[in-house]
Structures are given as C-alpha cells and as structure tokens.
C-alpha angles and dihedrals in degrees: 000000000000090000091053091048092049090050099047100037095067090045091051091050091047094052094041091052092049093050091052091047092054093049091048091048091054091050092051091048091050090051091054092050091049092051092048096049112112120228138178091215107125140046123309133186126207112244105172149333135243129209115204133212118185089353092300127110105261099171138014122196137170131212136261122281111275093022112127135176122182131181126195122197127192122181093290107356135079131196126178138178135189129204117201108182096202093050128061092203113118119228122192138129141186133198147106132296140191136187116226130167094343093313132114111217116193121190111193117210099181143342146162120313092264091050093046089056090052095046094044089099100028127030101162119072124187123195136174105251127217108183132181129166094274106014139048138180126203109203124199112224121210127227091268093051097259124136111251112168139353139199112212122206140187125210112250096175 
C-alpha cells in the first residue's frame, strides 16, 4: 500500500501542478490581450487636418489660435464640442457610435442649433478609422471610395 501511495502521489502532484500552470498561463495571456486592445473610450482633442489626393496626404493644416475641438467617447456614446473664438456660434453634438470593419460610424441624436441645421438631412456619419493607443484619424471617404479629408486627434485622457 505504501509503495502504491509513493508511486501515485508524485504523479498526482505533477499533473495537478501542470493543470494549474496551464490555467494560469491562459489568464496571463488574456490579461495581455486586454491591455493591448485599442479603444476610443476617453477624451480626444483635434490637432490637425489632412486633405488627400489619390489617397495620399496632399496637405496638412492646423487650426487658428484659440480654436478647440474635443470628442469624448464612452463605451457606446459620443459627445463633441467645438470652440471657434471668432464666432459666437455654438457647436456641439451627442449620439452613439460603433466601430465596424475599420470604420467609425457616428449617429447624432441632437446638437446645437448650428449642428441641427447641418444634420437635418444626414444624421449618420461613416469614416475610415485609423486608431493607435494615443491617436486616431477619422477619414471621410468619397463616393468612389477615395480618401478626401481627415480630422486627426490625440488622446488627452
């Protein structure tokens, strides 16, 4: 009986230890994947714009001093505002968004008077999305599938 116990006890410990190691390895691997996942959740500020010709950046330009545009994303909602110092018009909007097949799709529900006039005919906006940990670009695509214009943002929170 003792001989049998001495034989099976080390085997049992060996297999039990290996099973735990595999489970722990999967957990560690899952943590790495979660940390590496990219997300728009957070606060972003517009830094510049690109104009495209033949799908290549043809021109980059910034904005006037005092101009500011900020977007805030939660898990499913978006809110943005724009400050134009030489204009008293208010610009802000609120709605939902989703990311699908490399595209950012924004559906505006309401906004300031100026925005409501603009979205009266179109409330859903679809952009090509280029996303890194701390930057993103939303690129307007023309009717023939060419890149036209982009807004480029940095993460501020």
